[in-house]
C-alpha positions, -999 to +999 in steps of 0.1 A: -328-269+371-344-246+345-350-257+313-329-247+284-351-225+263-337-236+223-328-203+206-330-188+167-313-163+150-279-150+153-275-121+182-258-091+171-231-084+197-240-051+218-274-051+215-305-057+238-334-076+230-369-070+241-391-099+253-419-102+235-434-137+245-463-154+217-486-179+209-483-197+178-504-232+166-498-251+138-535-263+126-538-294+109-558-300+078-571-322+054-541-347+032-520-340+057-516-297+056-511-275+078-523-242+080-498-207+073-502-171+063-488-163+034-472-124+036-457-098+017-425-110+037-430-148+032-448-178+046-451-177+092-470-200+110-503-184+128-495-165+156-479-138+173-474-113+205-493-119+237-513-088+249-511-078+284-519-109+310-525-128+276-512-167+280-499-180+251-527-205+242-546-180+243-530-158+218-524-185+197-564-182+193-567-148+190-537-146+161-551-178+144-588-159+138-572-125+132-545-133+109-562-161+089-600-159+101-594-199+119-613-205+152-589-234+164-589-256+196-556-256+206-545-297+213-512-297+232-480-275+239-448-286+219-427-265+233-409-234+237-380-215+215-365-183+209-364-163+176-339-130+177-354-108+151-353-071+138-385-054+133-380-026+108-411-012+110-409-004+149-368+001+149-363-028+176-346-060+183-369-086+197-362-124+216-396-134+196-401-158+228-423-182+210-444-214+227-459-237+199-490-254+201-507-283+182-547-273+169-573-283+150-594-262+129-632-258+142-640-238+116-632-213+094-645-176+099-639-151+069-606-140+062-587-130+086-563-097+075-559-085+042-521-090+040-524-123+050-532-154+030-540-183+045-527-213+026-522-248+036-491-265+025-478-298+038-450-299+067-423-304+042-432-276+022-437-256+055-405-265+070-387-256+041-402-222+033-412-209+062-393-179+078-379-185+111-364-210+121-381-216+152-414-222+128-401-252+108-382-267+141-421-263+156-433-285+127-409-308+131-418-317+160-456-317+155-448-339+129-421-360+143-436-392+148-443-393+105-411-394+079-415-364+060-409-366+022-380-338+013-394-305-007-392-322-043-417-311-064-438-303-030-447-268-040-477-284-064-489-293-026-504-259-020-542-249-015-545-209-008-578-206+006-586-163+003-563-144-017-531-157-038-492-157-024-471-137-023 
């Protein structure tokens, strides 16, 4: 029996979605925070599409370094979920097959991409502010054994590492 893959986003009738597999990480930091990339489009977990025959784990590690300047070590796989998106810059509908991992920070090297700013936020803020439903789900899975306090007053739990959040 094939396991069911959770799907986030609404499918547009009559549209064929291009499959884009990728790896994403939930990097746990100090004080119960996690690493998030702040961009002009919002907050996102570090991660992205796989290159060639790259594994989801390798993509997650590479993307954390490229986007945020983080060297990470994968701890465990949380699960897989699809996110249906339209990429305006590529004029393409994608079914992003996202494999999510928890990871530990090994060290920080530089700032990452110019349009990505590393921000450390609490899990409850991430669940409220991440742009993609699949990423909010993954954060909930990563912290399933810990009660989340809700989002009231949580904006004060943000810390910008290498630039201002947009």
